N, C-alpha and C positions, 0 to 999 in steps of 0.2 A: 504493499500499499504506499503510495507516494503522497506526500502532503500536497503536492500540485493538484491532486484529484479531489481535494477538499475545498469547500466553500467557506470563507471566513467573512463574517458580516459584523459590523459595528451596530448591533441592535439587540434589544432584550430577547430572551427566550420567552415562549408562552409559559404561563404560570404553572400549568400542569407538567411541561417539560422540565422546568426548574426543580419542582418538588421531586420528580422522578430521578433527576441526575443526583439531587442530595441523598435520596433513599438508596440508590445504587452505589453511592460512595460509602455508605454506612453512616452517614451524618443524620442529625436530627431533621425530622420532617415537620413542616408546618402544616396544620389542619385548616387554618383560616385563609381560604383562597383570596378573599378581598384584601387581607394583610400582605399576602405574597405579591399580589399585583401592585399594591401601593408601594412596597419596598422596591420591586424592580423599577417602577416608574420614577421613583425618587433617586435612583442611582445616577452617578455622573457619567458613567461610561460602561459599555457592554462590549464584549467580544464574544461571539458564539462561533462554533465550527460545526458544519453539517457535512455529512456524506450522504448525498441524495438528500432526502427530507428528514433523515435521522439526525437529531442533535447528539454529537458525540464528545463535545467539549465547550467549556465556557469559562468566562471570568468577568468580573465587574469591579468597578471602583466606586466607593461611597466617600462622602466627605463634605467640606464646606466649599470646595471649588477654587481655593485660593492658597490656604496655608496648612490645611490638614487634609490628607488623604488616607484611605483605608482600603487595601486590596482585599476582596472577598470573593469567596466561592471559586477558586481556581479548581475546576474539575475536569479530568479527562477520563472518559469511560474506560474500564479496566482493559478492554481488548485493544485499545488504541494507545495505551501508555508506553513510554519508551520509544516513541517514533518521532519526537521532536516537536509535538503539537503544543505541549504546555510551554516549551521555550518560546515558540512563536507568539502564544497568547501573552506571555509575560513581556516580551519585546514590544508587543503593540500597546500593552497597558502602560509600559515605562515611558514610551514615545508620548502617549497621551498626557501622562503626569508631567513630564519635562516640558511639554508645550503649554501647560496649564498652570503650573505652580508659580508662586512667587519664590524668590531666593530664600533659602533657609526653611522652606516648607518641610513639614514632617510627613513621612510616608510610612505607614505601619501595616502589618499583617500578623496573623497568627498562622504559623506553619502546621500542617497535619504532622502527626507524629512520624518521626524518622524522614521528613521532607525538608529539613532545615538546609542541607547541603545544596538542594535545588536553588533555594532563594539566595544563598550566599553568593551564586554566580552573578546575581544582580545586585551585589554590594549590600545586602541586608546583613545586619549584625544581630547576633543572638544576645538575648537578655536573660538573666542577668549578666552584667559585666562590670568593669571597674567603675563606670560612671552612671550605669542604669539599673535600677531594680528589676525584678521580675515583672513580665507582662501579666496582666491579670484579666479575668473575665467573669461575667455573672450572666446566667440564664435566668430571665425574669419569669418567675411563676407566681409570686406573691409579694405583697408589701411586708416589710419588716418592721 
Protein backbone atom coordinates (compact mmCIF):
# COMPACT_ATOMS: atom_id res chain seq x y z
CA UNK A 1 0.00 0.00 0.00
CA UNK A 2 1.43 3.32 -1.04
CA UNK A 3 0.67 6.60 0.68
CA UNK A 4 0.10 8.03 -2.80
CA UNK A 5 -3.05 5.89 -3.10
CA UNK A 6 -4.57 7.60 -0.05
CA UNK A 7 -6.59 10.81 0.08
CA UNK A 8 -5.57 13.40 2.71
CA UNK A 9 -8.17 16.09 3.41
CA UNK A 10 -8.26 19.05 5.77
CA UNK A 11 -11.77 18.48 7.05
CA UNK A 12 -13.39 16.87 10.08
CA UNK A 13 -14.52 13.27 10.06
CA UNK A 14 -18.19 12.51 10.52
CA UNK A 15 -19.06 12.16 14.20
CA UNK A 16 -19.80 8.44 13.89
CA UNK A 17 -16.49 7.84 12.11
CA UNK A 18 -14.65 9.71 14.85
CA UNK A 19 -16.29 7.61 17.57
CA UNK A 20 -15.45 4.41 15.66
CA UNK A 21 -11.79 5.46 15.26
CA UNK A 22 -11.51 6.09 19.02
CA UNK A 23 -13.21 2.78 19.83
CA UNK A 24 -10.96 0.84 17.43
CA UNK A 25 -7.90 2.48 19.02
CA UNK A 26 -9.05 1.26 22.44
CA UNK A 27 -9.74 4.78 23.68
CA UNK A 28 -12.77 6.08 25.58
CA UNK A 29 -15.88 6.50 23.49
CA UNK A 30 -18.27 9.41 23.75
CA UNK A 31 -21.97 8.55 23.71
CA UNK A 32 -23.38 12.08 23.29
CA UNK A 33 -23.16 12.57 19.53
CA UNK A 34 -24.21 16.23 19.78
CA UNK A 35 -21.21 16.82 22.04
CA UNK A 36 -18.96 14.96 19.58
CA UNK A 37 -20.17 17.10 16.68
CA UNK A 38 -19.69 20.28 18.71
CA UNK A 39 -16.16 19.25 19.69
CA UNK A 40 -15.22 18.47 16.11
CA UNK A 41 -16.79 21.73 14.87
CA UNK A 42 -14.82 23.74 17.44
CA UNK A 43 -11.46 22.23 16.49
CA UNK A 44 -8.96 24.56 14.85
CA UNK A 45 -7.66 22.09 12.28
CA UNK A 46 -8.44 18.60 11.03
CA UNK A 47 -6.58 16.19 8.82
CA UNK A 48 -8.24 12.95 7.78
CA UNK A 49 -6.98 10.13 5.59
CA UNK A 50 -9.20 7.92 3.48
CA UNK A 51 -8.64 4.85 1.43
CA UNK A 52 -11.63 4.95 -0.87
CA UNK A 53 -14.52 5.94 1.38
CA UNK A 54 -12.99 4.35 4.51
CA UNK A 55 -11.54 6.66 7.16
CA UNK A 56 -8.19 5.09 8.10
CA UNK A 57 -6.43 7.89 10.00
CA UNK A 58 -6.96 11.32 11.49
CA UNK A 59 -5.62 14.07 13.67
CA UNK A 60 -6.82 17.42 14.89
CA UNK A 61 -5.70 20.55 16.71
CA UNK A 62 -7.60 22.38 19.42
CA UNK A 63 -6.71 25.57 21.24
CA UNK A 64 -7.12 29.33 21.21
CA UNK A 65 -5.76 29.89 17.70
CA UNK A 66 -2.80 32.04 18.71
CA UNK A 67 -0.72 31.14 21.76
CA UNK A 68 -1.92 27.73 22.95
CA UNK A 69 -2.41 24.67 20.78
CA UNK A 70 -3.06 21.05 21.68
CA UNK A 71 -2.63 18.15 19.28
CA UNK A 72 -5.45 15.67 19.75
CA UNK A 73 -6.67 12.34 18.37
CA UNK A 74 -3.75 11.23 16.23
CA UNK A 75 -5.20 7.86 15.23
CA UNK A 76 -4.09 5.48 12.49
CA UNK A 77 -6.08 2.26 12.04
CA UNK A 78 -4.03 -0.71 13.19
CA UNK A 79 -3.73 -2.28 9.74
CA UNK A 80 -2.23 0.95 8.35
CA UNK A 81 0.25 1.67 11.14
CA UNK A 82 3.97 1.66 10.37
CA UNK A 83 3.49 2.94 6.81
CA UNK A 84 4.34 6.61 7.41
CA UNK A 85 0.76 7.86 7.56
CA UNK A 86 1.09 9.18 11.12
CA UNK A 87 4.25 11.03 10.11
CA UNK A 88 2.46 12.75 7.23
CA UNK A 89 -0.42 13.70 9.55
CA UNK A 90 1.99 15.20 12.09
CA UNK A 91 3.90 17.11 9.40
CA UNK A 92 0.64 18.62 8.14
CA UNK A 93 -0.41 19.50 11.69
CA UNK A 94 2.95 21.08 12.49
CA UNK A 95 2.79 23.10 9.26
CA UNK A 96 -0.62 24.42 10.33
CA UNK A 97 0.68 25.26 13.80
CA UNK A 98 3.81 27.04 12.55
CA UNK A 99 1.73 29.03 10.07
CA UNK A 100 -0.76 30.03 12.78
CA UNK A 101 1.08 30.49 16.08
CA UNK A 102 2.62 33.53 17.67
CA UNK A 103 6.31 33.29 18.63
CA UNK A 104 6.59 31.50 21.95
CA UNK A 105 3.26 29.70 21.61
CA UNK A 106 2.80 26.51 23.60
CA UNK A 107 2.02 23.30 21.70
CA UNK A 108 1.06 20.32 23.82
CA UNK A 109 -0.11 16.75 23.48
CA UNK A 110 -0.54 13.59 25.50
CA UNK A 111 1.21 10.67 23.82
CA UNK A 112 -0.45 7.27 23.92
CA UNK A 113 1.49 4.77 26.00
CA UNK A 114 4.81 3.85 24.37
CA UNK A 115 4.36 6.39 21.54
CA UNK A 116 6.60 9.10 23.02
CA UNK A 117 9.48 8.37 20.63
CA UNK A 118 7.21 9.13 17.66
CA UNK A 119 6.55 12.66 18.96
CA UNK A 120 10.20 13.23 19.87
CA UNK A 121 10.88 13.27 16.11
CA UNK A 122 8.80 16.45 16.02
CA UNK A 123 10.81 18.02 18.86
CA UNK A 124 8.34 17.40 21.67
CA UNK A 125 9.90 16.91 25.08
CA UNK A 126 8.84 14.47 27.77
CA UNK A 127 7.57 15.77 31.08
CA UNK A 128 8.50 15.66 33.84
CA UNK A 129 11.96 17.04 33.17
CA UNK A 130 14.34 19.49 34.87
CA UNK A 131 12.12 22.48 34.15
CA UNK A 132 8.60 21.06 33.90
CA UNK A 133 6.42 18.92 36.14
CA UNK A 134 4.23 16.02 35.10
CA UNK A 135 1.51 16.45 32.55
CA UNK A 136 -1.87 15.95 34.17
CA UNK A 137 -5.36 15.11 33.00
CA UNK A 138 -8.87 14.74 34.36
CA UNK A 139 -11.84 12.99 32.81
CA UNK A 140 -14.89 14.95 33.91
CA UNK A 141 -17.60 12.72 35.30
CA UNK A 142 -18.90 14.69 38.28
CA UNK A 143 -18.29 17.82 40.31
CA UNK A 144 -16.03 17.57 43.34
